[in-house]
PQR file with spaces between the fields and no chain letter, atoms N, CA, C, O and H, PARSE charges and radii, in Angstrom:
ATOM       1  N    MET     1      52.673   82.429  137.480 -0.4000 1.5000
ATOM       2  CA   MET     1      52.220   82.382  138.850 -0.0000 2.0000
ATOM       3  C    MET     1      53.263   81.748  139.761  0.5500 1.7000
ATOM       4  O    MET     1      53.127   81.758  140.985 -0.5500 1.4000
ATOM       5  N    LYS     2      54.302   81.199  139.147 -0.4000 1.5000
ATOM       6  CA   LYS     2      55.370   80.607  139.946 -0.0000 2.0000
ATOM       7  C    LYS     2      56.007   81.659  140.860  0.5500 1.7000
ATOM       8  O    LYS     2      56.361   81.361  142.001 -0.5500 1.4000
ATOM       9  H    LYS     2      54.412   81.191  138.153  0.4000 1.0000
ATOM      10  N    THR     3      56.151   82.879  140.360 -0.4000 1.5000
ATOM      11  CA   THR     3      56.769   83.907  141.201 -0.0000 2.0000
ATOM      12  C    THR     3      55.905   84.202  142.421  0.5500 1.7000
ATOM      13  O    THR     3      56.438   84.439  143.505 -0.5500 1.4000
ATOM      14  H    THR     3      55.864   83.121  139.433  0.4000 1.0000
ATOM      15  N    LEU     4      54.584   84.192  142.267 -0.4000 1.5000
ATOM      16  CA   LEU     4      53.700   84.411  143.419 -0.0000 2.0000
ATOM      17  C    LEU     4      53.843   83.273  144.409  0.5500 1.7000
ATOM      18  O    LEU     4      53.966   83.510  145.610 -0.5500 1.4000
ATOM      19  H    LEU     4      54.151   83.999  141.387  0.4000 1.0000
ATOM      20  N    ARG     5      53.829   82.050  143.929 -0.4000 1.5000
ATOM      21  CA   ARG     5      53.971   80.889  144.819 -0.0000 2.0000
ATOM      22  C    ARG     5      55.321   80.955  145.554  0.5500 1.7000
ATOM      23  O    ARG     5      55.387   80.755  146.767 -0.5500 1.4000
ATOM      24  H    ARG     5      53.729   81.857  142.953  0.4000 1.0000
ATOM      25  N    ASP     6      56.386   81.236  144.806 -0.4000 1.5000
ATOM      26  CA   ASP     6      57.714   81.329  145.418 -0.0000 2.0000
ATOM      27  C    ASP     6      57.774   82.462  146.440  0.5500 1.7000
ATOM      28  O    ASP     6      58.362   82.311  147.511 -0.5500 1.4000
ATOM      29  H    ASP     6      56.332   81.398  143.821  0.4000 1.0000
ATOM      30  N    TYR     7      57.168   83.587  146.106 -0.4000 1.5000
ATOM      31  CA   TYR     7      57.171   84.724  147.026 -0.0000 2.0000
ATOM      32  C    TYR     7      56.431   84.364  148.315  0.5500 1.7000
ATOM      33  O    TYR     7      56.929   84.618  149.412 -0.5500 1.4000
ATOM      34  H    TYR     7      56.690   83.710  145.236  0.4000 1.0000
ATOM      35  N    LEU     8      55.245   83.774  148.179 -0.4000 1.5000
ATOM      36  CA   LEU     8      54.492   83.385  149.370 -0.0000 2.0000
ATOM      37  C    LEU     8      55.272   82.398  150.219  0.5500 1.7000
ATOM      38  O    LEU     8      55.288   82.510  151.445 -0.5500 1.4000
ATOM      39  H    LEU     8      54.841   83.568  147.288  0.4000 1.0000
ATOM      40  N    ASN     9      55.918   81.437  149.581 -0.4000 1.5000
ATOM      41  CA   ASN     9      56.684   80.435  150.323 -0.0000 2.0000
ATOM      42  C    ASN     9      57.896   81.032  151.032  0.5500 1.7000
ATOM      43  O    ASN     9      58.417   80.437  151.975 -0.5500 1.4000
ATOM      44  H    ASN     9      55.905   81.346  148.585  0.4000 1.0000
ATOM      45  N    SER    10      58.344   82.199  150.587 -0.4000 1.5000
ATOM      46  CA   SER    10      59.492   82.849  151.232 -0.0000 2.0000
ATOM      47  C    SER    10      59.085   83.618  152.486  0.5500 1.7000
ATOM      48  O    SER    10      59.940   84.055  153.255 -0.5500 1.4000
ATOM      49  H    SER    10      57.921   82.682  149.821  0.4000 1.0000
ATOM      50  N    LEU    11      57.770   83.782  152.690 -0.4000 1.5000
ATOM      51  CA   LEU    11      57.264   84.551  153.823 -0.0000 2.0000
ATOM      52  C    LEU    11      56.816   83.627  154.956  0.5500 1.7000
ATOM      53  O    LEU    11      56.461   82.470  154.729 -0.5500 1.4000
ATOM      54  H    LEU    11      57.075   83.427  152.065  0.4000 1.0000
ATOM      55  N    SER    12      56.840   84.153  156.162 -0.4000 1.5000
ATOM      56  CA   SER    12      56.270   83.420  157.291 -0.0000 2.0000
ATOM      57  C    SER    12      54.752   83.376  157.118  0.5500 1.7000
ATOM      58  O    SER    12      54.197   84.130  156.318 -0.5500 1.4000
ATOM      59  H    SER    12      57.129   85.092  156.347  0.4000 1.0000
ATOM      60  N    VAL    13      54.094   82.516  157.848 -0.4000 1.5000
ATOM      61  CA   VAL    13      52.638   82.403  157.763 -0.0000 2.0000
ATOM      62  C    VAL    13      51.975   83.746  158.073  0.5500 1.7000
ATOM      63  O    VAL    13      51.048   84.159  157.378 -0.5500 1.4000
ATOM      64  H    VAL    13      54.545   81.904  158.498  0.4000 1.0000
ATOM      65  N    ASN    14      52.449   84.418  159.112 -0.4000 1.5000
ATOM      66  CA   ASN    14      51.880   85.722  159.465 -0.0000 2.0000
ATOM      67  C    ASN    14      52.129   86.752  158.377  0.5500 1.7000
ATOM      68  O    ASN    14      51.245   87.549  158.064 -0.5500 1.4000
ATOM      69  H    ASN    14      53.202   84.082  159.677  0.4000 1.0000
ATOM      70  N    ASP    15      53.326   86.746  157.794 -0.4000 1.5000
ATOM      71  CA   ASP    15      53.641   87.691  156.724 -0.0000 2.0000
ATOM      72  C    ASP    15      52.832   87.402  155.465  0.5500 1.7000
ATOM      73  O    ASP    15      52.464   88.328  154.742 -0.5500 1.4000
ATOM      74  H    ASP    15      54.045   86.098  158.048  0.4000 1.0000
ATOM      75  N    GLN    16      52.550   86.136  155.196 -0.4000 1.5000
ATOM      76  CA   GLN    16      51.697   85.786  154.054 -0.0000 2.0000
ATOM      77  C    GLN    16      50.307   86.404  154.231  0.5500 1.7000
ATOM      78  O    GLN    16      49.763   87.007  153.306 -0.5500 1.4000
ATOM      79  H    GLN    16      52.848   85.384  155.783  0.4000 1.0000
ATOM      80  N    ALA    17      49.748   86.246  155.418 -0.4000 1.5000
ATOM      81  CA   ALA    17      48.419   86.784  155.698 -0.0000 2.0000
ATOM      82  C    ALA    17      48.419   88.306  155.601  0.5500 1.7000
ATOM      83  O    ALA    17      47.473   88.893  155.077 -0.5500 1.4000
ATOM      84  H    ALA    17      50.190   85.756  156.169  0.4000 1.0000
ATOM      85  N    GLU    18      49.462   88.942  156.097 -0.4000 1.5000
ATOM      86  CA   GLU    18      49.562   90.398  156.041 -0.0000 2.0000
ATOM      87  C    GLU    18      49.712   90.886  154.603  0.5500 1.7000
ATOM      88  O    GLU    18      49.086   91.872  154.215 -0.5500 1.4000
ATOM      89  H    GLU    18      50.231   88.465  156.523  0.4000 1.0000
ATOM      90  N    TYR    19      50.527   90.212  153.820 -0.4000 1.5000
ATOM      91  CA   TYR    19      50.698   90.556  152.403 -0.0000 2.0000
ATOM      92  C    TYR    19      49.360   90.467  151.676  0.5500 1.7000
ATOM      93  O    TYR    19      48.985   91.382  150.942 -0.5500 1.4000
ATOM      94  H    TYR    19      51.037   89.411  154.135  0.4000 1.0000
ATOM      95  N    ALA    20      48.651   89.378  151.879 -0.4000 1.5000
ATOM      96  CA   ALA    20      47.349   89.203  151.238 -0.0000 2.0000
ATOM      97  C    ALA    20      46.387   90.303  151.670  0.5500 1.7000
ATOM      98  O    ALA    20      45.672   90.866  150.841 -0.5500 1.4000
ATOM      99  H    ALA    20      48.956   88.635  152.475  0.4000 1.0000
ATOM     100  N    ARG    21      46.366   90.609  152.965 -0.4000 1.5000
ATOM     101  CA   ARG    21      45.488   91.666  153.469 -0.0000 2.0000
ATOM     102  C    ARG    21      45.792   93.007  152.818  0.5500 1.7000
ATOM     103  O    ARG    21      44.878   93.724  152.409 -0.5500 1.4000
ATOM     104  H    ARG    21      46.947   90.152  153.638  0.4000 1.0000
ATOM     105  N    ARG    22      47.083   93.350  152.719 -0.4000 1.5000
ATOM     106  CA   ARG    22      47.471   94.623  152.090 -0.0000 2.0000
ATOM     107  C    ARG    22      47.059   94.658  150.624  0.5500 1.7000
ATOM     108  O    ARG    22      46.760   95.724  150.086 -0.5500 1.4000
ATOM     109  H    ARG    22      47.825   92.768  153.051  0.4000 1.0000
ATOM     110  N    ALA    23      47.043   93.494  149.978 -0.4000 1.5000
ATOM     111  CA   ALA    23      46.650   93.419  148.568 -0.0000 2.0000
ATOM     112  C    ALA    23      45.126   93.376  148.408  0.5500 1.7000
ATOM     113  O    ALA    23      44.616   93.418  147.288 -0.5500 1.4000
ATOM     114  H    ALA    23      47.286   92.628  150.415  0.4000 1.0000
ATOM     115  N    GLY    24      44.401   93.291  149.534 -0.4000 1.5000
ATOM     116  CA   GLY    24      42.948   93.321  149.472 -0.0000 2.0000
ATOM     117  C    GLY    24      42.296   91.965  149.317  0.5500 1.7000
ATOM     118  O    GLY    24      41.182   91.862  148.802 -0.5500 1.4000
ATOM     119  H    GLY    24      44.815   93.257  150.443  0.4000 1.0000
ATOM     120  N    THR    25      42.983   90.922  149.758 -0.4000 1.5000
ATOM     121  CA   THR    25      42.443   89.567  149.653 -0.0000 2.0000
ATOM     122  C    THR    25      42.866   88.760  150.877  0.5500 1.7000
ATOM     123  O    THR    25      43.304   89.327  151.878 -0.5500 1.4000
ATOM     124  H    THR    25      43.887   91.006  150.176  0.4000 1.0000
ATOM     125  N    THR    26      42.738   87.456  150.799 -0.4000 1.5000
ATOM     126  CA   THR    26      43.161   86.588  151.894 -0.0000 2.0000
ATOM     127  C    THR    26      44.168   85.575  151.385  0.5500 1.7000
ATOM     128  O    THR    26      44.220   85.282  150.191 -0.5500 1.4000
ATOM     129  H    THR    26      42.383   86.994  149.986  0.4000 1.0000
ATOM     130  N    ILE    27      44.964   85.044  152.293 -0.4000 1.5000
ATOM     131  CA   ILE    27      45.932   84.017  151.900 -0.0000 2.0000
ATOM     132  C    ILE    27      45.191   82.762  151.449  0.5500 1.7000
ATOM     133  O    ILE    27      45.662   82.053  150.559 -0.5500 1.4000
ATOM     134  H    ILE    27      44.922   85.282  153.264  0.4000 1.0000
ATOM     135  N    GLY    28      44.048   82.483  152.047 -0.4000 1.5000
ATOM     136  CA   GLY    28      43.251   81.335  151.625 -0.0000 2.0000
ATOM     137  C    GLY    28      42.820   81.449  150.172  0.5500 1.7000
ATOM     138  O    GLY    28      42.891   80.478  149.419 -0.5500 1.4000
ATOM     139  H    GLY    28      43.666   83.059  152.770  0.4000 1.0000
ATOM     140  N    TYR    29      42.373   82.641  149.779 -0.4000 1.5000
ATOM     141  CA   TYR    29      41.975   82.846  148.388 -0.0000 2.0000
ATOM     142  C    TYR    29      43.175   82.687  147.459  0.5500 1.7000
ATOM     143  O    TYR    29      43.070   82.034  146.420 -0.5500 1.4000
ATOM     144  H    TYR    29      42.316   83.429  150.391  0.4000 1.0000
ATOM     145  N    LEU    30      44.308   83.274  147.821 -0.4000 1.5000
ATOM     146  CA   LEU    30      45.496   83.177  146.968 -0.0000 2.0000
ATOM     147  C    LEU    30      45.928   81.725  146.794  0.5500 1.7000
ATOM     148  O    LEU    30      46.205   81.288  145.677 -0.5500 1.4000
ATOM     149  H    LEU    30      44.393   83.804  148.665  0.4000 1.0000
ATOM     150  N    ARG    31      45.987   80.981  147.888 -0.4000 1.5000
ATOM     151  CA   ARG    31      46.405   79.572  147.809 -0.0000 2.0000
ATOM     152  C    ARG    31      45.420   78.744  146.987  0.5500 1.7000
ATOM     153  O    ARG    31      45.832   77.913  146.178 -0.5500 1.4000
ATOM     154  H    ARG    31      45.762   81.336  148.796  0.4000 1.0000
ATOM     155  N    LYS    32      44.124   78.966  147.191 -0.4000 1.5000
ATOM     156  CA   LYS    32      43.117   78.220  146.428 -0.0000 2.0000
ATOM     157  C    LYS    32      43.228   78.543  144.946  0.5500 1.7000
ATOM     158  O    LYS    32      43.205   77.638  144.111 -0.5500 1.4000
ATOM     159  H    LYS    32      43.789   79.641  147.849  0.4000 1.0000
ATOM     160  N    ALA    33      43.346   79.817  144.611 -0.4000 1.5000
ATOM     161  CA   ALA    33      43.457   80.223  143.216 -0.0000 2.0000
ATOM     162  C    ALA    33      44.716   79.646  142.577  0.5500 1.7000
ATOM     163  O    ALA    33      44.683   79.208  141.427 -0.5500 1.4000
ATOM     164  H    ALA    33      43.364   80.552  145.289  0.4000 1.0000
ATOM     165  N    LEU    34      45.823   79.642  143.314 -0.4000 1.5000
ATOM     166  CA   LEU    34      47.057   79.061  142.790 -0.0000 2.0000
ATOM     167  C    LEU    34      46.887   77.566  142.529  0.5500 1.7000
ATOM     168  O    LEU    34      47.331   77.058  141.500 -0.5500 1.4000
ATOM     169  H    LEU    34      45.850   79.998  144.248  0.4000 1.0000
ATOM     170  N    SER    35      46.250   76.871  143.452 -0.4000 1.5000
ATOM     171  CA   SER    35      46.102   75.419  143.295 -0.0000 2.0000
ATOM     172  C    SER    35      45.179   75.065  142.141  0.5500 1.7000
ATOM     173  O    SER    35      45.341   74.015  141.519 -0.5500 1.4000
ATOM     174  H    SER    35      45.889   77.284  144.288  0.4000 1.0000
ATOM     175  N    LYS    36      44.211   75.930  141.845 -0.4000 1.5000
ATOM     176  CA   LYS    36      43.259   75.660  140.764 -0.0000 2.0000
ATOM     177  C    LYS    36      43.675   76.304  139.442  0.5500 1.7000
ATOM     178  O    LYS    36      43.032   76.085  138.415 -0.5500 1.4000
ATOM     179  H    LYS    36      44.080   76.783  142.350  0.4000 1.0000
ATOM     180  N    GLY    37      44.749   77.098  139.465 -0.4000 1.5000
ATOM     181  CA   GLY    37      45.200   77.762  138.241 -0.0000 2.0000
ATOM     182  C    GLY    37      44.272   78.877  137.792  0.5500 1.7000
ATOM     183  O    GLY    37      44.216   79.202  136.606 -0.5500 1.4000
ATOM     184  H    GLY    37      45.271   77.275  140.299  0.4000 1.0000
ATOM     185  N    GLN    38      43.536   79.471  138.745 -0.4000 1.5000
ATOM     186  CA   GLN    38      42.626   80.559  138.408 -0.0000 2.0000
ATOM     187  C    GLN    38      43.394   81.819  138.069  0.5500 1.7000
ATOM     188  O    GLN    38      44.510   82.033  138.544 -0.5500 1.4000
ATOM     189  H    GLN    38      43.582   79.207  139.708  0.4000 1.0000
ATOM     190  N    LYS    39      42.778   82.657  137.237 -0.4000 1.5000
ATOM     191  CA   LYS    39      43.352   83.961  136.919 -0.0000 2.0000
ATOM     192  C    LYS    39      42.856   84.989  137.924  0.5500 1.7000
ATOM     193  O    LYS    39      41.677   85.018  138.275 -0.5500 1.4000
ATOM     194  H    LYS    39      41.872   82.483  136.852  0.4000 1.0000
ATOM     195  N    PHE    40      43.766   85.823  138.378 -0.4000 1.5000
ATOM     196  CA   PHE    40      43.400   86.945  139.235 -0.0000 2.0000
ATOM     197  C    PHE    40      42.954   88.094  138.350  0.5500 1.7000
ATOM     198  O    PHE    40      43.420   88.219  137.217 -0.5500 1.4000
ATOM     199  H    PHE    40      44.725   85.800  138.093  0.4000 1.0000
ATOM     200  N    ASP    41      42.057   88.937  138.849 -0.4000 1.5000
ATOM     201  CA   ASP    41      41.691   90.088  138.035 -0.0000 2.0000
ATOM     202  C    ASP    41      42.865   91.067  137.996  0.5500 1.7000
ATOM     203  O    ASP    41      43.784   90.988  138.812 -0.5500 1.4000
ATOM     204  H    ASP    41      41.678   88.836  139.769  0.4000 1.0000
ATOM     205  N    GLY    42      42.817   91.979  137.045 -0.4000 1.5000
ATOM     206  CA   GLY    42      43.921   92.903  136.835 -0.0000 2.0000
ATOM     207  C    GLY    42      44.227   93.770  138.038  0.5500 1.7000
ATOM     208  O    GLY    42      45.391   94.047  138.326 -0.5500 1.4000
ATOM     209  H    GLY    42      42.071   92.043  136.382  0.4000 1.0000
ATOM     210  N    ALA    43      43.189   94.203  138.746 -0.4000 1.5000
ATOM     211  CA   ALA    43      43.400   95.050  139.927 -0.0000 2.0000
ATOM     212  C    ALA    43      44.156   94.293  141.009  0.5500 1.7000
ATOM     213  O    ALA    43      45.043   94.853  141.653 -0.5500 1.4000
ATOM     214  H    ALA    43      42.243   93.978  138.512  0.4000 1.0000
ATOM     215  N    LEU    44      43.813   93.029  141.212 -0.4000 1.5000
ATOM     216  CA   LEU    44      44.516   92.236  142.216 -0.0000 2.0000
ATOM     217  C    LEU    44      45.951   91.963  141.770  0.5500 1.7000
ATOM     218  O    LEU    44      46.869   92.023  142.588 -0.5500 1.4000
ATOM     219  H    LEU    44      43.093   92.575  140.688  0.4000 1.0000
ATOM     220  N    ALA    45      46.156   91.670  140.510 -0.4000 1.5000
ATOM     221  CA   ALA    45      47.510   91.447  139.998 -0.0000 2.0000
ATOM     222  C    ALA    45      48.383   92.675  140.248  0.5500 1.7000
ATOM     223  O    ALA    45      49.545   92.551  140.636 -0.5500 1.4000
ATOM     224  H    ALA    45      45.410   91.622  139.845  0.4000 1.0000
ATOM     225  N    ARG    46      47.816   93.855  140.025 -0.4000 1.5000
ATOM     226  CA   ARG    46      48.560   95.103  140.266 -0.0000 2.0000
ATOM     227  C    ARG    46      48.906   95.246  141.747  0.5500 1.7000
ATOM     228  O    ARG    46      50.035   95.600  142.086 -0.5500 1.4000
ATOM     229  H    ARG    46      46.872   93.956  139.711  0.4000 1.0000
ATOM     230  N    LYS    47      47.941   94.973  142.637 -0.4000 1.5000
ATOM     231  CA   LYS    47      48.183   95.096  144.071 -0.0000 2.0000
ATOM     232  C    LYS    47      49.206   94.070  144.554  0.5500 1.7000
ATOM     233  O    LYS    47      50.045   94.386  145.397 -0.5500 1.4000
ATOM     234  H    LYS    47      47.024   94.685  142.363  0.4000 1.0000
ATOM     235  N    LEU    48      49.146   92.844  144.027 -0.4000 1.5000
ATOM     236  CA   LEU    48      50.130   91.821  144.406 -0.0000 2.0000
ATOM     237  C    LEU    48      51.537   92.291  144.034  0.5500 1.7000
ATOM     238  O    LEU    48      52.487   92.098  144.793 -0.5500 1.4000
ATOM     239  H    LEU    48      48.464   92.587  143.342  0.4000 1.0000
ATOM     240  N    ASP    49      51.657   92.904  142.873 -0.4000 1.5000
ATOM     241  CA   ASP    49      52.935   93.451  142.421 -0.0000 2.0000
ATOM     242  C    ASP    49      53.384   94.571  143.360  0.5500 1.7000
ATOM     243  O    ASP    49      54.500   94.545  143.879 -0.5500 1.4000
ATOM     244  H    ASP    49      50.885   93.061  142.256  0.4000 1.0000
ATOM     245  N    GLU    50      52.513   95.544  143.570 -0.4000 1.5000
ATOM     246  CA   GLU    50      52.870   96.703  144.390 -0.0000 2.0000
ATOM     247  C    GLU    50      53.230   96.309  145.818  0.5500 1.7000
ATOM     248  O    GLU    50      54.220   96.794  146.366 -0.5500 1.4000
ATOM     249  H    GLU    50      51.607   95.565  143.148  0.4000 1.0000
ATOM     250  N    GLU    51      52.434   95.432  146.420 -0.4000 1.5000
ATOM     251  CA   GLU    51      52.655   95.068  147.826 -0.0000 2.0000
ATOM     252  C    GLU    51      53.854   94.147  148.017  0.5500 1.7000
ATOM     253  O    GLU    51      54.345   93.993  149.135 -0.5500 1.4000
ATOM     254  H    GLU    51      51.630   95.038  145.975  0.4000 1.0000
ATOM     255  N    SER    52      54.328   93.534  146.934 -0.4000 1.5000
ATOM     256  CA   SER    52      55.529   92.690  147.028 -0.0000 2.0000
ATOM     257  C    SER    52      56.783   93.476  146.653  0.5500 1.7000
ATOM     258  O    SER    52      57.885   92.926  146.653 -0.5500 1.4000
ATOM     259  H    SER    52      53.929   93.659  146.026  0.4000 1.0000
ATOM     260  N    GLY    53      56.622   94.744  146.338 -0.4000 1.5000
ATOM     261  CA   GLY    53      57.766   95.547  145.914 -0.0000 2.0000
ATOM     262  C    GLY    53      58.321   95.095  144.569  0.5500 1.7000
ATOM     263  O    GLY    53      59.506   95.268  144.286 -0.5500 1.4000
ATOM     264  H    GLY    53      55.727   95.191  146.338  0.4000 1.0000
ATOM     265  N    GLY    54      57.455   94.514  143.742 -0.4000 1.5000
ATOM     266  CA   GLY    54      57.870   94.064  142.412 -0.0000 2.0000
ATOM     267  C    GLY    54      58.333   92.616  142.356  0.5500 1.7000
ATOM     268  O    GLY    54      58.635   92.112  141.275 -0.5500 1.4000
ATOM     269  H    GLY    54      56.492   94.373  143.972  0.4000 1.0000
ATOM     270  N    ALA    55      58.396   91.938  143.496 -0.4000 1.5000
ATOM     271  CA   ALA    55      58.830   90.538  143.499 -0.0000 2.0000
ATOM     272  C    ALA    55      57.835   89.653  142.754  0.5500 1.7000
ATOM     273  O    ALA    55      58.222   88.664  142.131 -0.5500 1.4000
ATOM     274  H    ALA    55      58.151   92.348  144.375  0.4000 1.0000
ATOM     275  N    VAL    56      56.548   90.013  142.821 -0.4000 1.5000
ATOM     276  CA   VAL    56      55.496   89.322  142.073 -0.0000 2.0000
ATOM     277  C    VAL    56      55.114   90.267  140.936  0.5500 1.7000
ATOM     278  O    VAL    56      54.422   91.262  141.150 -0.5500 1.4000
ATOM     279  H    VAL    56      56.233   90.816  143.327  0.4000 1.0000
ATOM     280  N    CYS    57      55.568   89.947  139.737 -0.4000 1.5000
ATOM     281  CA   CYS    57      55.385   90.850  138.598 -0.0000 2.0000
ATOM     282  C    CYS    57      53.980   90.715  138.007  0.5500 1.7000
ATOM     283  O    CYS    57      53.551   89.625  137.629 -0.5500 1.4000
ATOM     284  H    CYS    57      56.131   89.139  139.563  0.4000 1.0000
ATOM     285  N    ARG    58      53.276   91.841  137.937 -0.4000 1.5000
ATOM     286  CA   ARG    58      51.921   91.836  137.367 -0.0000 2.0000
ATOM     287  C    ARG    58      51.909   91.311  135.943  0.5500 1.7000
ATOM     288  O    ARG    58      50.915   90.735  135.500 -0.5500 1.4000
ATOM     289  H    ARG    58      53.624   92.727  138.244  0.4000 1.0000
ATOM     290  N    HIS    59      53.013   91.506  135.216 -0.4000 1.5000
ATOM     291  CA   HIS    59      53.109   91.038  133.827 -0.0000 2.0000
ATOM     292  C    HIS    59      53.165   89.519  133.755  0.5500 1.7000
ATOM     293  O    HIS    59      52.730   88.930  132.765 -0.5500 1.4000
ATOM     294  H    HIS    59      53.820   91.974  135.575  0.4000 1.0000
ATOM     295  N    GLU    60      53.694   88.880  134.792 -0.4000 1.5000
ATOM     296  CA   GLU    60      53.708   87.417  134.839 -0.0000 2.0000
ATOM     297  C    GLU    60      52.374   86.867  135.323  0.5500 1.7000
ATOM     298  O    GLU    60      51.922   85.824  134.852 -0.5500 1.4000
ATOM     299  H    GLU    60      54.047   89.359  135.596  0.4000 1.0000
ATOM     300  N    VAL    61      51.742   87.568  136.266 -0.4000 1.5000
ATOM     301  CA   VAL    61      50.469   87.112  136.805 -0.0000 2.0000
ATOM     302  C    VAL    61      49.360   87.245  135.764  0.5500 1.7000
ATOM     303  O    VAL    61      48.523   86.351  135.639 -0.5500 1.4000
ATOM     304  H    VAL    61      52.110   88.416  136.649  0.4000 1.0000
ATOM     305  N    ARG    62      49.341   88.352  135.013 -0.4000 1.5000
ATOM     306  CA   ARG    62      48.315   88.577  133.998 -0.0000 2.0000
ATOM     307  C    ARG    62      48.921   89.195  132.731  0.5500 1.7000
ATOM     308  O    ARG    62      48.694   90.371  132.447 -0.5500 1.4000
ATOM     309  H    ARG    62      50.021   89.078  135.115  0.4000 1.0000
ATOM     310  N    PRO    63      49.691   88.405  131.970 -0.5600 1.5000
ATOM     311  CA   PRO    63      50.278   88.942  130.741  0.2800 2.0000
ATOM     312  C    PRO    63      49.221   89.342  129.717  0.5500 1.7000
ATOM     313  O    PRO    63      49.477   90.192  128.865 -0.5500 1.4000
ATOM     314  N    ASP    64      48.034   88.736  129.793 -0.4000 1.5000
ATOM     315  CA   ASP    64      46.961   89.094  128.865 -0.0000 2.0000
ATOM     316  C    ASP    64      46.396   90.479  129.158  0.5500 1.7000
ATOM     317  O    ASP    64      45.775   91.084  128.284 -0.5500 1.4000
ATOM     318  H    ASP    64      47.826   88.045  130.485  0.4000 1.0000
ATOM     319  N    VAL    65      46.598   90.990  130.365 -0.4000 1.5000
ATOM     320  CA   VAL    65      46.131   92.320  130.734 -0.0000 2.0000
ATOM     321  C    VAL    65      47.257   93.345  130.613  0.5500 1.7000
ATOM     322  O    VAL    65      47.065   94.426  130.058 -0.5500 1.4000
ATOM     323  H    VAL    65      47.102   90.498  131.075  0.4000 1.0000
ATOM     324  N    PHE    66      48.442   92.993  131.141 -0.4000 1.5000
ATOM     325  CA   PHE    66      49.537   93.955  131.226 -0.0000 2.0000
ATOM     326  C    PHE    66      50.587   93.808  130.131  0.5500 1.7000
ATOM     327  O    PHE    66      51.484   94.643  130.017 -0.5500 1.4000
ATOM     328  H    PHE    66      48.598   92.115  131.591  0.4000 1.0000
ATOM     329  N    GLY    67      50.483   92.762  129.331 -0.4000 1.5000
ATOM     330  CA   GLY    67      51.468   92.529  128.276 -0.0000 2.0000
ATOM     331  C    GLY    67      52.724   91.898  128.834  0.5500 1.7000
ATOM     332  O    GLY    67      52.809   91.612  130.028 -0.5500 1.4000
ATOM     333  H    GLY    67      49.754   92.083  129.423  0.4000 1.0000
ATOM     334  N    PRO    68      53.704   91.681  127.963 -0.5600 1.5000
ATOM     335  CA   PRO    68      54.952   91.079  128.428  0.2800 2.0000
ATOM     336  C    PRO    68      55.692   92.033  129.373  0.5500 1.7000
ATOM     337  O    PRO    68      55.549   93.253  129.297 -0.5500 1.4000
ATOM     338  N    ALA    69      56.468   91.445  130.246 -0.4000 1.5000
ATOM     339  CA   ALA    69      57.241   92.254  131.193 -0.0000 2.0000
ATOM     340  C    ALA    69      58.241   93.111  130.432  0.5500 1.7000
ATOM     341  O    ALA    69      58.899   92.640  129.504 -0.5500 1.4000
ATOM     342  H    ALA    69      56.584   90.453  130.308  0.4000 1.0000
ATOM     343  N    PRO    70      58.349   94.376  130.832 -0.5600 1.5000
ATOM     344  CA   PRO    70      59.350   95.232  130.194  0.2800 2.0000
ATOM     345  C    PRO    70      60.746   94.685  130.483  0.5500 1.7000
ATOM     346  O    PRO    70      60.990   94.111  131.544 -0.5500 1.4000
ATOM     347  N    THR    71      61.639   94.866  129.548 -0.4000 1.5000
ATOM     348  CA   THR    71      63.003   94.370  129.748 -0.0000 2.0000
ATOM     349  C    THR    71      63.715   95.265  130.736  0.5500 1.7000
ATOM     350  O    THR    71      63.474   96.469  130.810 -0.5500 1.4000
ATOM     351  H    THR    71      61.441   95.332  128.686  0.4000 1.0000
ATOM     352  N    GLN    72      64.595   94.646  131.489 -0.4000 1.5000
ATOM     353  CA   GLN    72      65.398   95.390  132.455 -0.0000 2.0000
ATOM     354  C    GLN    72      66.396   96.248  131.702  0.5500 1.7000
ATOM     355  O    GLN    72      66.917   95.836  130.665 -0.5500 1.4000
ATOM     356  H    GLN    72      64.791   93.667  131.429  0.4000 1.0000
ATOM     357  N    GLN    73      66.661   97.423  132.209 -0.4000 1.5000
ATOM     358  CA   GLN    73      67.652   98.298  131.596 -0.0000 2.0000
ATOM     359  C    GLN    73      68.993   97.609  131.610  0.5500 1.7000
ATOM     360  O    GLN    73      69.434   97.119  132.650 -0.5500 1.4000
ATOM     361  H    GLN    73      66.237   97.757  133.051  0.4000 1.0000
ATOM     362  N    GLY    74      69.641   97.567  130.475 -0.4000 1.5000
ATOM     363  CA   GLY    74      70.935   96.915  130.375 -0.0000 2.0000
ATOM     364  C    GLY    74      70.851   95.486  129.894  0.5500 1.7000
ATOM     365  O    GLY    74      71.877   94.880  129.586 -0.5500 1.4000
ATOM     366  H    GLY    74      69.283   97.965  129.631  0.4000 1.0000
ATOM     367  N    GLU    75      69.639   94.924  129.821 -0.4000 1.5000
ATOM     368  CA   GLU    75      69.480   93.567  129.306 -0.0000 2.0000
ATOM     369  C    GLU    75      69.554   93.596  127.794  0.5500 1.7000
ATOM     370  O    GLU    75      69.129   94.557  127.153 -0.5500 1.4000
ATOM     371  H    GLU    75      68.805   95.416  130.071  0.4000 1.0000
ATOM     372  N    ALA    76      70.093   92.544  127.240 -0.4000 1.5000
ATOM     373  CA   ALA    76      70.101   92.414  125.785 -0.0000 2.0000
ATOM     374  C    ALA    76      68.698   92.088  125.327  0.5500 1.7000
ATOM     375  O    ALA    76      68.014   91.267  125.937 -0.5500 1.4000
ATOM     376  H    ALA    76      70.438   91.763  127.760  0.4000 1.0000
ATOM     377  N    ALA    77      68.268   92.724  124.261 -0.4000 1.5000
ATOM     378  CA   ALA    77      66.919   92.480  123.746 -0.0000 2.0000
ATOM     379  C    ALA    77      66.836   91.251  122.906  0.5500 1.7000
ATOM     380  O    ALA    77      65.763   90.917  122.404 -0.5500 1.4000
ATOM     381  H    ALA    77      68.824   93.391  123.765  0.4000 1.0000
């Protein structure tokens, strides 16, 4: 969830709210869930990934649902 926190912190307040809206939630919910260590459901994890252009990886947000992140092409296994 560190990537989500870092991504949100890189955005302006207005952009945070817009990102959350596009993902189908609110910035208040995201911040509260982050502070409490709550798990997002798989659908929200997917939307957070898609709406961030991959900056927030669904595999990091919910590895129990999506499995480990695929390795980048060219990375050593």
